[in-house]
N, C-alpha and C positions, 0 to 999 in steps of 0.2 A: 504493500500500500504506500503510495507516494506521500511524503510529508507535505504539509501545508507550507506554502511560501509566505504566508502572512506573518509579519513580525509578532513575537510574543508581547502581549500588552503588559507593561510594567505596573505592578500593583501600587496603589496610592493609599494614603491614610483613609481617605473617604471610601475607596472601593473595598478595602479590608474591613472597615467598620460595617459596611452594608452586608458583606458576605457573612460576617460573624453575628450580624444582627445586634450590634452593640453601638454605643455612641462613639463619636470621634475622640471625645475626651478619654474614654476607656482605653483606646488604642494608644493615645499619646501618653497616658499615665503608665502604661506598661513599660515605657522607656524612660520617661522623665520623673515620674512619681510612683514608683512601684509599691510604696507603702500604702497607697490608696486602693490597691486591688488585693484580692485573695491570691495566694500562691497559685491556685488552680486556674483562675481567670488569666493571670499574667502568663502562665505557661501556654495556655490555649492561644492567646494572641500571638506570642512569640513563635509558637510552632507554625501557625498559619502564615505568619510573615516570612519565616524562613522558607517555607514550601513555595511561596510565590515570589521570592526574591526581593521582598520589601526591606530596604535598609534601615528604616526608622524615620522619624520626623526630620525634615531638612533643618540642620543647625543654623543656616543663614536665615531662613524664614523665622525660626524661633528667636534669633537674636533681634530681628526687626520687630517682632511682636512684643518681646519683653524689654527691648531697648537695653539689653546687656550682652556684651560680647564674650564674657567669661575669660578675659585676658588682661594682663597688665603690660603696658608698653614701657620698655627700657630704652631711654634715649642715651646713646653713647657718643663720645666725641671722636671716635675713630672708625675705621673700616671694621666690618664684622670680623675679619681675620684677626684683628688686634685683640678682640675679646677672648680669643682662645689661645693667645700666645703670651700676653702679659700676665705674669703670675699673680699680681695683686688683683687685676680685673677678674681673673678666673676664680679666685677665692671669693670675691664679692658676689659673682654670679652664682657660685655654689650656695651661699647663704640665702640669697634672694630666691633662687629656684626651689630650695627646700621649703620655704614658706609658701610659695605659690602651689607647689605640689600638695602640701598638706591641706591647703584650702580648696583644692580641686580647680585651680585657675591655671590658665596658660600664660606663657611669657613670650612677648613679641619683641625681638631686638630691632631697634630703629637706629641705624648708623647716622650720626650727626657729624659729618666731615667738617673739619675746621674751615675749609674754604667755601662752604655752602653759602649761597645767596639767600636773602630773606625769602624770596619767592620759592626756591627749592625747599627750604626748610618748612615753609608753610604747607607746601604740597605733601611732603612725606608725613608730616604730623597729622594733617587733616585726613589723610587716607588710612591712618592706623585705626583698625577696629578694636578698640580697647575701652576698658571701663575706668582706668586710672593710669597715671604716668609716674615712672621713676626717672629722674634726671641725674645721670651719673657724671659728675665732675666736668662741668662745662665752664667756659669763660663767662665773665660778667656780661659781655655783649653778645653772647651766642644767640642767633636768631631762632634757634629751635625752642629755646625757653620761652621766647615771646609767643611763638606759635602754640606751644603747650598751654600757656596761660589763657590763650583765646579759646581753648576748648572747654574751659571751666569744669574740668574733671579733677578729682582728688589727685594731688601731686606731692611727691616727696623728693627733695633734692639730697643727693649724697655728696658730701665734701664741699662742693662749690657749684654756683656762686652762693655767697652769703646774703642774707637780707632780701631774698626774693619774696615779693608780696604774695600772700595767699598760698603759701607752701609750707610744709614741714621740712625740717633739716636734720640730717644725721651726719656727724663728722667727728673730728678730733681737734684738739688745740695744737695746730701745727707749729705755731710760733714758740710756744712753751716747750714742746717736745724737742724741737731743733735747738732751742737755747740750751737745754740740759745736755744734749749731745755735744754741742760746740763748746760748752763750759769744760767738758772733759778734754777736748782737744787742746784748749789753751792752758788748762791746768797741767798738762804734760810738758808745757814749755814751748809750744809751737807759736811762732810769731809771723811766719810767712805762709799764708794759706792761699788756696784757690778753691773756687766753688764751681761744681758742675751741676747745671740745673736742667730741668725739663722745659718744655715750651712755655714761654712767658706771655705770648699773645697769639691770636689766631693766624697771623701772617707767618710765613716761613722765614726763619732766621737760624743759621748755624754759625756760631762763632762767638768771639768776645763781645760782651754786652756793654754798650756805652751808657753814659749817665741818663740820657734822654729815655732810652728803652727801660732802664731800671725804674724810672719814675712813672712809667705808664704801663705797668704790668696789669693784665686783665684776668689772669688765672690766680685766684685767691690763694690756693695752696702754695704755689711757688713764691708768691709775694711774701707770705707769712714765714715760710721756711728760710728764705734769704734774710728776712728781718730778724729771725731768731739767731742766725749766725752773727748778724750785726750787733744785736743786743749783747751777746756773749763777748764779742770783741771789745765793745765799749767797757763792759764790766771788768775785763782783764787788762784794761789800759792799752789795748792794741788798736792800731788804726782800723777804722771801719771801712776804709777804702781798699777793698780787695778785688782781685780779678774774678769775674764771673763769666763762664763759658756756657752758652746755651746750645741745646740740641732739640730740633723739632720732633725727632722720634725718640721714644724711650726704649732703646734696644742696646744690647751689649756692644755691637759694632759701633753704634753712635757714642757710647761711653768710652770706648777705646780711642776713637778719633778725637773726642773732646779732651781726654786726658793728655794725649799727645800735643794738642794745640795749647792747652793750658800750661803744660810744663815747658813748652817752647817759649811761651810768653813770659813765664816766671820761672826761670831755670833754678833759682835757689829756693823754691817752695819746698816745705817739709811736710805739708799735709794737704790732702785733697778731700774736701767735704762735698758729698754728693746728695742731691735732694731725692734720690731714689736708689734702691738696691741694685736695680738693673744697670744704671749708669755706673755705679760703684764696681759692679762685677766686670763691666767693660774696662774700667780703669785698672783693675787687677790684671786683666788680660794684657793690657798695654805694658804693665810693669813686668809681667812674666816674659813677654816677648823681648823686652829690653834688658832683662837680667837686673831689674831694680829690686832690691831686697825689701820685703815688707815684713815688719815696720821699721827695720834698721835704717833704711835709706829714705823711706817715704811712708807716711801713714795715710790710710784711706778709710773713710766712713761712708755709710749708706743711710737709707731710711725706708722702712716698710716692714722688714722682718720676713721676707719671703724665704721659702725652703732652701733655695740655692745659696742665699746669703748665709744661712745658718750652717750649711755644709762647708762653706768656704771660710767659716770663722770670722765673718765680717762684723766689725763693730757697727751697730745700727740701732734704730728705734723700731720696735715691733708694735704695729697697730692691729687691733682685732678685726681683720677685714671680713672674715666669714660672719662674725657676730654682727658686724655693721650691715651686711647684706640681709641677715635675718631680721634685724630691727627695722630696717627700711621696709621689708616685706610685711612685717607685723603691722606697721603703721598704715601703709598704703592699702592693705587688705581690710583694715578696720577691726583687727582683732582686739586692739585696745585703744582705738581712735574714737574720741568723743566728738569729733567735728571741730575741735579747736586745734589750730596749728601748734606743733610741738618742735622744740629744739633739743636735740640730745647730743651730748659730747661724750664719747667713749674714752676710757683711759688708755694710755700708751705705756710701754715698758722700755727702758734703756737696756740694751743688750751688749755687755762688754765682749769683745772678741779678740782675735789675734792680730788684727790689722792696725791697732792704734798703740803707739809707743812714744817715747820721748824723741825729740828731733835728733837727727844725726849730728855728730860732732863737726865743728867747723873745719 
């Protein structure tokens, strides 16, 4: 017997309800609110749905009806690939993802490239089907934050910018934490230092930072960490005019190149203070390649407390990045959010390592 060439009609919620002689709500509840049905009725609906190839209610239609997407949007300052390569970003994502998973919510990554125009930023943020936003470490003038605020959805900022209206904030006291680390550098007797820092503004710049750029930093975290070094220098009676070398990318190769440039500019420097562990690890790579003994000939410090820094014995500041992600998730998902904006500062820990010692003999 020849098979019919007529295409098989796909079952719908309405056709399944009619066939089973139940309401559409009953079919919907079998998927979305199983507690509203007896186990027998739910199994009857699901069995019939499987037999007819019915996949369940359309999630897009459901989100339009309920006006809920079931997801949190994470606005990042980098390409998506950065999120899975930067150790601090990975740990933050781990904590945030844990909270989203426990709440049954999805997590949508929204890349907020530093060179994005306001029009591009508005487009990517407006198209995001989310119920809330987490803004992860963007500059004071980032257009994505402006676009996020125009959505009027619950928003939590992690690290930066500070003082954004109608948002909650989770971060650390970067200035005090770096001040405590730099105090240790100067207490060892160092007087000639250089600082390697991450991106200071949204425009690309790789090299020694001049006074004008230092006075117009738009990334709060870098501004505060450099200020912490300056505070320690003043307290130690050391000149607060030290060389700062900036790198647009926070990678080990960038740190290696920055260290080479900094030591070429200040050949008698005895300590390199880095505003991230990744840059500091790159500086250690440069020293290893040039047979510079650490810390006998040069001291190097970092910031963040990532796993590779601990393995390298780096003197650094550890911040609770996973816990930061969890707290951000808790607030944005409303676990303990009362509707009032919150500001939470988490504690940091100074981690003594093998890379800080007294300056070399003259």
